[in-house]
py3Dmol code that shows the C-alpha trace and the ligand (Angstrom):
import py3Dmol

protein = """\
ATOM      1  CA  MET A   1      -0.589  15.260   6.503  1.00  0.00           C
ATOM      2  CA  ILE A   2      -2.304  12.711   4.382  1.00  0.00           C
ATOM      3  CA  LYS A   3      -5.859  11.277   4.823  1.00  0.00           C
ATOM      4  CA  PHE A   4      -6.760   7.875   3.544  1.00  0.00           C
ATOM      5  CA  HIS A   5     -10.434   7.026   3.112  1.00  0.00           C
ATOM      6  CA  ILE A   6     -11.248   3.193   2.565  1.00  0.00           C
ATOM      7  CA  LEU A   7     -14.660   2.139   1.342  1.00  0.00           C
ATOM      8  CA  THR A   8     -15.204  -1.442   1.873  1.00  0.00           C
ATOM      9  CA  LEU A   9     -17.876  -4.047   2.645  1.00  0.00           C
ATOM     10  CA  PHE A  10     -15.586  -5.475   5.317  1.00  0.00           C
ATOM     11  CA  PRO A  11     -14.524  -2.695   7.566  1.00  0.00           C
ATOM     12  CA  ASP A  12     -13.672  -5.022  10.440  1.00  0.00           C
ATOM     13  CA  LEU A  13     -10.738  -6.432   8.425  1.00  0.00           C
ATOM     14  CA  PHE A  14      -8.969  -3.057   9.143  1.00  0.00           C
ATOM     15  CA  SER A  15      -9.275  -2.798  12.977  1.00  0.00           C
ATOM     16  CA  GLY A  16      -6.210  -4.893  13.701  1.00  0.00           C
ATOM     17  CA  PHE A  17      -4.198  -3.362  10.913  1.00  0.00           C
ATOM     18  CA  LEU A  18      -4.877   0.175  12.068  1.00  0.00           C
ATOM     19  CA  LYS A  19      -3.756  -0.650  15.584  1.00  0.00           C
ATOM     20  CA  GLU A  20      -0.348  -1.844  14.434  1.00  0.00           C
ATOM     21  CA  SER A  21       2.381   0.010  16.290  1.00  0.00           C
ATOM     22  CA  ILE A  22       3.989   2.301  13.762  1.00  0.00           C
ATOM     23  CA  LEU A  23       0.780   3.149  12.119  1.00  0.00           C
ATOM     24  CA  ALA A  24      -0.897   3.788  15.473  1.00  0.00           C
ATOM     25  CA  ARG A  25       1.986   6.092  16.320  1.00  0.00           C
ATOM     26  CA  ALA A  26       1.855   7.939  13.101  1.00  0.00           C
ATOM     27  CA  GLN A  27      -1.916   8.570  13.703  1.00  0.00           C
ATOM     28  CA  LYS A  28      -1.357   9.725  17.185  1.00  0.00           C
ATOM     29  CA  GLN A  29       1.360  12.151  15.930  1.00  0.00           C
ATOM     30  CA  GLY A  30      -1.188  13.503  13.375  1.00  0.00           C
ATOM     31  CA  LEU A  31       0.974  12.448  10.322  1.00  0.00           C
ATOM     32  CA  ILE A  32      -1.818  10.476   8.868  1.00  0.00           C
ATOM     33  CA  GLU A  33      -5.549  10.007   9.368  1.00  0.00           C
ATOM     34  CA  ILE A  34      -7.360   6.919   8.236  1.00  0.00           C
ATOM     35  CA  TYR A  35     -11.186   6.632   7.896  1.00  0.00           C
ATOM     36  CA  VAL A  36     -12.838   3.386   7.123  1.00  0.00           C
ATOM     37  CA  TYR A  37     -16.522   3.489   5.676  1.00  0.00           C
ATOM     38  CA  ASN A  38     -18.868   0.608   5.304  1.00  0.00           C
ATOM     39  CA  LEU A  39     -20.315   0.612   1.784  1.00  0.00           C
ATOM     40  CA  ARG A  40     -23.398  -1.159   3.387  1.00  0.00           C
ATOM     41  CA  ASP A  41     -24.190   2.322   5.008  1.00  0.00           C
ATOM     42  CA  TRP A  42     -25.121   3.538   1.480  1.00  0.00           C
ATOM     43  CA  GLY A  43     -27.057   0.483   0.632  1.00  0.00           C
ATOM     44  CA  ILE A  44     -30.496   0.708  -0.731  1.00  0.00           C
ATOM     45  CA  GLY A  45     -33.899  -0.175   0.832  1.00  0.00           C
ATOM     46  CA  LYS A  46     -34.546  -1.617   4.171  1.00  0.00           C
ATOM     47  CA  HIS A  47     -31.928  -4.447   3.510  1.00  0.00           C
ATOM     48  CA  ASN A  48     -29.215  -1.885   2.609  1.00  0.00           C
ATOM     49  CA  GLN A  49     -28.729  -3.676  -0.617  1.00  0.00           C
ATOM     50  CA  VAL A  50     -25.376  -3.013  -2.408  1.00  0.00           C
ATOM     51  CA  ASP A  51     -25.463  -5.737  -5.118  1.00  0.00           C
ATOM     52  CA  ASP A  52     -27.784  -7.192  -7.566  1.00  0.00           C
ATOM     53  CA  SER A  53     -27.867  -9.962 -10.145  1.00  0.00           C
ATOM     54  CA  PRO A  54     -26.186  -9.256 -13.470  1.00  0.00           C
ATOM     55  CA  TYR A  55     -27.988  -8.134 -16.628  1.00  0.00           C
ATOM     56  CA  GLY A  56     -27.637 -10.788 -19.284  1.00  0.00           C
ATOM     57  CA  GLY A  57     -27.725 -13.527 -16.669  1.00  0.00           C
ATOM     58  CA  GLY A  58     -25.014 -15.576 -15.098  1.00  0.00           C
ATOM     59  CA  THR A  59     -24.065 -16.446 -11.607  1.00  0.00           C
ATOM     60  CA  GLY A  60     -22.828 -14.127  -8.748  1.00  0.00           C
ATOM     61  CA  MET A  61     -23.713 -10.686  -7.769  1.00  0.00           C
ATOM     62  CA  VAL A  62     -22.718  -7.276  -9.063  1.00  0.00           C
ATOM     63  CA  ILE A  63     -22.036  -4.273  -6.836  1.00  0.00           C
ATOM     64  CA  MET A  64     -24.516  -1.576  -7.917  1.00  0.00           C
ATOM     65  CA  MET A  65     -23.789   1.936  -9.111  1.00  0.00           C
ATOM     66  CA  GLU A  66     -25.884   4.019  -6.568  1.00  0.00           C
ATOM     67  CA  PRO A  67     -24.294   2.968  -3.327  1.00  0.00           C
ATOM     68  CA  ILE A  68     -20.693   3.618  -4.611  1.00  0.00           C
ATOM     69  CA  ASP A  69     -21.652   6.760  -6.394  1.00  0.00           C
ATOM     70  CA  VAL A  70     -23.454   8.288  -3.413  1.00  0.00           C
ATOM     71  CA  ALA A  71     -20.689   7.113  -0.985  1.00  0.00           C
ATOM     72  CA  ILE A  72     -18.008   8.797  -3.225  1.00  0.00           C
ATOM     73  CA  LYS A  73     -20.009  12.003  -3.446  1.00  0.00           C
ATOM     74  CA  GLU A  74     -20.558  12.203   0.310  1.00  0.00           C
ATOM     75  CA  ILE A  75     -16.937  11.240   1.186  1.00  0.00           C
ATOM     76  CA  THR A  76     -15.374  13.581  -1.209  1.00  0.00           C
ATOM     77  CA  LYS A  77     -17.716  16.448  -1.070  1.00  0.00           C
ATOM     78  CA  ASP A  78     -15.252  18.939   0.464  1.00  0.00           C
ATOM     79  CA  TRP A  79     -12.236  17.814  -1.501  1.00  0.00           C
ATOM     80  CA  MET A  80     -10.469  20.025  -3.990  1.00  0.00           C
ATOM     81  CA  PRO A  81      -9.850  17.919  -7.126  1.00  0.00           C
ATOM     82  CA  LYS A  82      -6.040  18.583  -7.566  1.00  0.00           C
ATOM     83  CA  LYS A  83      -4.693  17.242  -4.475  1.00  0.00           C
ATOM     84  CA  ASN A  84      -6.937  14.209  -4.145  1.00  0.00           C
ATOM     85  CA  ARG A  85      -7.060  10.872  -5.733  1.00  0.00           C
ATOM     86  CA  LYS A  86      -9.961   8.422  -6.021  1.00  0.00           C
ATOM     87  CA  ILE A  87      -8.697   4.853  -6.646  1.00  0.00           C
ATOM     88  CA  LEU A  88     -10.564   1.523  -7.400  1.00  0.00           C
ATOM     89  CA  LEU A  89      -8.578  -1.471  -6.325  1.00  0.00           C
ATOM     90  CA  THR A  90      -9.137  -4.291  -8.781  1.00  0.00           C
ATOM     91  CA  PRO A  91      -7.169  -6.965 -10.548  1.00  0.00           C
ATOM     92  CA  GLN A  92      -7.730  -5.002 -13.703  1.00  0.00           C
ATOM     93  CA  GLY A  93      -5.769  -2.052 -12.513  1.00  0.00           C
ATOM     94  CA  LYS A  94      -2.174  -0.836 -13.353  1.00  0.00           C
ATOM     95  CA  ILE A  95       0.401  -2.824 -11.087  1.00  0.00           C
ATOM     96  CA  TYR A  96       1.162  -0.773  -7.940  1.00  0.00           C
ATOM     97  CA  ASN A  97       4.856  -0.145  -7.214  1.00  0.00           C
ATOM     98  CA  GLN A  98       7.150   2.042  -5.115  1.00  0.00           C
ATOM     99  CA  LYS A  99       6.990   4.884  -7.687  1.00  0.00           C
ATOM    100  CA  LYS A 100       3.208   4.865  -7.368  1.00  0.00           C
ATOM    101  CA  ALA A 101       3.546   4.902  -3.587  1.00  0.00           C
ATOM    102  CA  GLU A 102       5.776   7.957  -3.770  1.00  0.00           C
ATOM    103  CA  ASP A 103       3.267   9.745  -6.117  1.00  0.00           C
ATOM    104  CA  LEU A 104       0.368   9.040  -3.703  1.00  0.00           C
ATOM    105  CA  SER A 105       2.374  10.195  -0.727  1.00  0.00           C
ATOM    106  CA  LYS A 106       1.979  13.829  -2.054  1.00  0.00           C
ATOM    107  CA  TYR A 107      -1.886  13.818  -2.161  1.00  0.00           C
ATOM    108  CA  GLU A 108      -4.034  15.332   0.778  1.00  0.00           C
ATOM    109  CA  ASN A 109      -6.808  12.847   0.443  1.00  0.00           C
ATOM    110  CA  VAL A 110      -6.748   9.285  -0.973  1.00  0.00           C
ATOM    111  CA  LEU A 111      -9.813   7.289  -1.403  1.00  0.00           C
ATOM    112  CA  LEU A 112      -9.392   3.585  -1.865  1.00  0.00           C
ATOM    113  CA  ILE A 113     -12.492   1.671  -2.940  1.00  0.00           C
ATOM    114  CA  CYS A 114     -12.190  -2.026  -2.369  1.00  0.00           C
ATOM    115  CA  GLY A 115     -13.799  -3.885  -5.250  1.00  0.00           C
ATOM    116  CA  ARG A 116     -15.110  -7.425  -4.826  1.00  0.00           C
ATOM    117  CA  TYR A 117     -13.753  -9.776  -7.334  1.00  0.00           C
ATOM    118  CA  GLU A 118     -17.003 -11.152  -8.442  1.00  0.00           C
ATOM    119  CA  GLY A 119     -17.431  -7.697  -9.953  1.00  0.00           C
ATOM    120  CA  PHE A 120     -19.102  -4.357 -10.013  1.00  0.00           C
ATOM    121  CA  ASP A 121     -21.131  -2.492 -12.380  1.00  0.00           C
ATOM    122  CA  GLU A 122     -18.739  -1.425 -15.259  1.00  0.00           C
ATOM    123  CA  ARG A 123     -19.917   2.150 -14.979  1.00  0.00           C
ATOM    124  CA  ILE A 124     -18.284   2.427 -11.503  1.00  0.00           C
ATOM    125  CA  ARG A 125     -14.890   2.693 -13.416  1.00  0.00           C
ATOM    126  CA  ALA A 126     -15.793   6.053 -14.669  1.00  0.00           C
ATOM    127  CA  LEU A 127     -16.281   7.528 -11.092  1.00  0.00           C
ATOM    128  CA  VAL A 128     -12.579   7.143 -10.093  1.00  0.00           C
ATOM    129  CA  ASP A 129      -9.219   8.605 -11.305  1.00  0.00           C
ATOM    130  CA  GLU A 130      -7.444   5.233 -11.662  1.00  0.00           C
ATOM    131  CA  GLU A 131      -7.550   1.532 -11.052  1.00  0.00           C
ATOM    132  CA  LEU A 132      -4.680  -0.263  -9.143  1.00  0.00           C
ATOM    133  CA  SER A 133      -3.834  -3.884  -8.679  1.00  0.00           C
ATOM    134  CA  ILE A 134      -1.111  -5.234  -6.271  1.00  0.00           C
ATOM    135  CA  GLY A 135       0.008  -8.053  -8.555  1.00  0.00           C
ATOM    136  CA  ASN A 136      -0.938 -10.806 -10.931  1.00  0.00           C
ATOM    137  CA  TYR A 137      -2.944 -13.010  -8.693  1.00  0.00           C
ATOM    138  CA  ILE A 138      -6.541 -12.984  -7.614  1.00  0.00           C
ATOM    139  CA  LEU A 139      -7.894 -11.887  -4.225  1.00  0.00           C
ATOM    140  CA  ASN A 140     -11.419 -11.957  -3.187  1.00  0.00           C
ATOM    141  CA  GLY A 141     -11.492  -8.280  -2.721  1.00  0.00           C
ATOM    142  CA  GLY A 142      -9.398  -5.055  -2.536  1.00  0.00           C
ATOM    143  CA  GLU A 143      -8.938  -4.924   1.188  1.00  0.00           C
ATOM    144  CA  VAL A 144      -5.578  -6.542   1.434  1.00  0.00           C
ATOM    145  CA  ALA A 145      -4.527  -4.336  -1.439  1.00  0.00           C
ATOM    146  CA  ALA A 146      -5.731  -1.140   0.419  1.00  0.00           C
ATOM    147  CA  MET A 147      -3.599  -2.257   3.347  1.00  0.00           C
ATOM    148  CA  ALA A 148      -0.558  -2.677   1.075  1.00  0.00           C
ATOM    149  CA  VAL A 149      -1.190   0.848  -0.348  1.00  0.00           C
ATOM    150  CA  VAL A 150      -1.630   2.519   3.057  1.00  0.00           C
ATOM    151  CA  GLU A 151       1.461   0.810   4.576  1.00  0.00           C
ATOM    152  CA  SER A 152       3.776   1.577   1.596  1.00  0.00           C
ATOM    153  CA  VAL A 153       2.659   5.136   1.430  1.00  0.00           C
ATOM    154  CA  PHE A 154       2.682   6.082   5.087  1.00  0.00           C
ATOM    155  CA  ARG A 155       6.165   4.930   5.673  1.00  0.00           C
ATOM    156  CA  LEU A 156       7.397   7.564   3.049  1.00  0.00           C
ATOM    157  CA  LEU A 157       5.822  10.467   4.987  1.00  0.00           C
ATOM    158  CA  PRO A 158       8.250  12.811   6.657  1.00  0.00           C
ATOM    159  CA  GLY A 159       8.496  12.016  10.388  1.00  0.00           C
ATOM    160  CA  VAL A 160       7.080   8.412  10.218  1.00  0.00           C
ATOM    161  CA  LEU A 161      10.460   6.640  10.188  1.00  0.00           C
ATOM    162  CA  THR A 162      13.271   7.900  12.485  1.00  0.00           C
ATOM    163  CA  LYS A 163      15.926  10.117  10.821  1.00  0.00           C
ATOM    164  CA  GLU A 164      18.211   7.214  11.118  1.00  0.00           C
ATOM    165  CA  GLU A 165      15.999   4.749   9.521  1.00  0.00           C
ATOM    166  CA  ALA A 166      15.215   7.084   6.703  1.00  0.00           C
ATOM    167  CA  THR A 167      18.888   8.012   5.940  1.00  0.00           C
ATOM    168  CA  ARG A 168      19.870   4.219   5.988  1.00  0.00           C
ATOM    169  CA  ILE A 169      17.114   3.529   3.484  1.00  0.00           C
ATOM    170  CA  GLU A 170      18.055   6.482   1.258  1.00  0.00           C
ATOM    171  CA  THR A 171      21.820   5.947   1.012  1.00  0.00           C
ATOM    172  CA  PHE A 172      21.873   2.175   0.636  1.00  0.00           C
ATOM    173  CA  HIS A 173      18.352   1.206  -0.579  1.00  0.00           C
ATOM    174  CA  ASP A 174      18.394   3.701  -3.365  1.00  0.00           C
ATOM    175  CA  GLY A 175      16.786   1.141  -5.639  1.00  0.00           C
ATOM    176  CA  LEU A 176      18.943  -1.715  -4.283  1.00  0.00           C
ATOM    177  CA  LEU A 177      18.023  -4.678  -2.049  1.00  0.00           C
ATOM    178  CA  GLU A 178      18.942  -4.478   1.615  1.00  0.00           C
ATOM    179  CA  TYR A 179      22.395  -5.518   2.454  1.00  0.00           C
ATOM    180  CA  PRO A 180      22.798  -8.696   4.567  1.00  0.00           C
ATOM    181  CA  GLN A 181      22.338  -8.278   8.369  1.00  0.00           C
ATOM    182  CA  TYR A 182      23.428 -10.474  11.212  1.00  0.00           C
ATOM    183  CA  THR A 183      22.899 -10.503  14.969  1.00  0.00           C
ATOM    184  CA  ARG A 184      24.090 -12.653  17.942  1.00  0.00           C
ATOM    185  CA  PRO A 185      25.473 -15.223  17.980  1.00  0.00           C
ATOM    186  CA  GLU A 186      28.697 -14.808  16.012  1.00  0.00           C
ATOM    187  CA  ASP A 187      28.789 -18.473  15.305  1.00  0.00           C
ATOM    188  CA  TYR A 188      25.577 -20.434  15.067  1.00  0.00           C
ATOM    189  CA  TYR A 189      26.476 -24.055  14.795  1.00  0.00           C
ATOM    190  CA  GLY A 190      29.301 -23.254  12.273  1.00  0.00           C
ATOM    191  CA  LYS A 191      27.461 -20.658  10.377  1.00  0.00           C
ATOM    192  CA  LYS A 192      29.602 -17.604  11.018  1.00  0.00           C
ATOM    193  CA  VAL A 193      29.080 -13.852  10.725  1.00  0.00           C
ATOM    194  CA  PRO A 194      31.331 -12.179   8.138  1.00  0.00           C
ATOM    195  CA  PRO A 195      34.435 -11.051   9.914  1.00  0.00           C
ATOM    196  CA  VAL A 196      34.446  -7.592   8.427  1.00  0.00           C
ATOM    197  CA  LEU A 197      31.296  -6.885  10.646  1.00  0.00           C
ATOM    198  CA  LEU A 198      33.237  -7.563  13.800  1.00  0.00           C
ATOM    199  CA  SER A 199      36.355  -5.512  12.636  1.00  0.00           C
ATOM    200  CA  GLY A 200      35.135  -2.190  14.099  1.00  0.00           C
ATOM    201  CA  ASN A 201      36.425  -0.504  10.835  1.00  0.00           C
ATOM    202  CA  HIS A 202      33.330   1.686   9.838  1.00  0.00           C
ATOM    203  CA  ALA A 203      34.587   2.747   6.463  1.00  0.00           C
ATOM    204  CA  LYS A 204      35.304  -0.843   5.607  1.00  0.00           C
ATOM    205  CA  ILE A 205      31.938  -1.950   6.830  1.00  0.00           C
ATOM    206  CA  GLU A 206      30.072   0.679   4.720  1.00  0.00           C
ATOM    207  CA  LYS A 207      31.921  -0.343   1.619  1.00  0.00           C
ATOM    208  CA  TRP A 208      31.208  -3.986   2.231  1.00  0.00           C
ATOM    209  CA  ARG A 209      27.551  -3.330   2.819  1.00  0.00           C
ATOM    210  CA  HIS A 210      27.138  -1.291  -0.477  1.00  0.00           C
ATOM    211  CA  GLU A 211      29.022  -3.997  -2.330  1.00  0.00           C
ATOM    212  CA  GLN A 212      26.838  -6.726  -0.902  1.00  0.00           C
ATOM    213  CA  ALA A 213      23.665  -4.848  -1.751  1.00  0.00           C
ATOM    214  CA  VAL A 214      24.723  -4.438  -5.411  1.00  0.00           C
ATOM    215  CA  LYS A 215      25.745  -8.060  -5.546  1.00  0.00           C
ATOM    216  CA  LYS A 216      22.422  -9.266  -4.020  1.00  0.00           C
ATOM    217  CA  THR A 217      20.522  -7.096  -6.432  1.00  0.00           C
ATOM    218  CA  ILE A 218      22.433  -8.338  -9.452  1.00  0.00           C
ATOM    219  CA  GLU A 219      21.816 -11.961  -8.395  1.00  0.00           C
ATOM    220  CA  LYS A 220      18.263 -11.802  -7.109  1.00  0.00           C
ATOM    221  CA  ARG A 221      16.440  -8.875  -8.865  1.00  0.00           C
ATOM    222  CA  PRO A 222      18.456  -7.659 -11.834  1.00  0.00           C
ATOM    223  CA  ASP A 223      15.377  -5.945 -13.091  1.00  0.00           C
ATOM    224  CA  LEU A 224      15.661  -3.415 -10.441  1.00  0.00           C
ATOM    225  CA  LEU A 225      18.901  -2.161 -12.121  1.00  0.00           C
ATOM    226  CA  ASP A 226      17.402  -1.639 -15.534  1.00  0.00           C
ATOM    227  CA  GLY A 227      18.496   1.638 -17.065  1.00  0.00           C
ATOM    228  CA  ARG A 228      21.358   2.186 -14.511  1.00  0.00           C
ATOM    229  CA  ASP A 229      25.168   2.167 -14.920  1.00  0.00           C
TER     230      ASP A 229
END
"""
ligand_1 = """\
11
LIG
Cl -6.562 -4.608 -6.037
N -8.076 -6.735 -5.955
C -8.298 -8.030 -6.132
N -9.512 -8.598 -6.086
N -7.406 -8.976 -6.534
C -6.213 -8.445 -6.666
C -5.918 -6.985 -6.544
C -6.883 -6.348 -6.118
N -4.519 -6.874 -6.787
C -4.055 -8.158 -7.032
N -5.018 -9.022 -7.041
"""
view = py3Dmol.view(width=600, height=400)
view.addModel(protein, "pdb")
view.setStyle({"model": 0}, {"cartoon": {"style": "trace"}})
view.addModel(ligand_1, "xyz")
view.setStyle({"model": 1}, {"stick": {}})
view.zoomTo()
view.show()
C-alpha cells in the first residue's frame, strides 16, 4: 500500500481527480491512500502568508521557507527515511518517465510538493530528496504534474488493474507502443478492419498484433527501442 501526500496551494484542483473511477476504486480497496494538504494552513500570521517579495527586487512573489519547512516536518514526522520520498515538482527537475514511476511505486510514502512557477525560496530545494518535471514546457504550478505522477504510479500497483489488463500490458507493451485496436463496425464508410482480426485464428492474431506493435514503435517512437535487438 502506498500513501501519497500532496502539498499545494490549490487543493480543490484534486477533488475531481480523486473521485475518478479507477482511482476511487483503488482507494476503497485500500491499495492507495491520497492526502491533500493546503500549504496555506501553514501560513504565517493572521493572513496565513505563504509568500513574500524577492530579495534583490523584481516582480512576483516567492514562496517562503517556513510554511514549507514546517509542513514537511509535520507531514513526514512518523516516516522512516528509507521507504519514503520527498519530491519537489518544478520545471527544473529531472524529466519524469515510466522508469521513475516504477521506482516510486515501491515506496510507502511519497510527498509531492507542488511548486508555483513564479518561484520559491531556493533553500526549499535542500528540504527534498529530488526535483521532478513532467516535460519541457511551463505550467503555472506542479498540480497537474502531481496528478500525472499519482496516476502513472498507482496503475502499477498490484491489484489496481485486473489480471487480464496487467498481462496484456506486460506481454505486448514491454516497451512497445500499443497494437492497433478496432471495434464495430467492420466497415466504416469504406474504412475496413484488418481481416486477420475477424479470422478467429488466435495464434495468427497474436502474431499480427506483436508485429504491428513493433512496426508502430519503429515508425512513431524509435527512441523507445534504443539499446534493444
Ligand atoms: Cl513539475 N511544474 C511546472 N510549473 N511546470 C512544469 C512541470 C512542473 N513539469 C513540466 N512543466
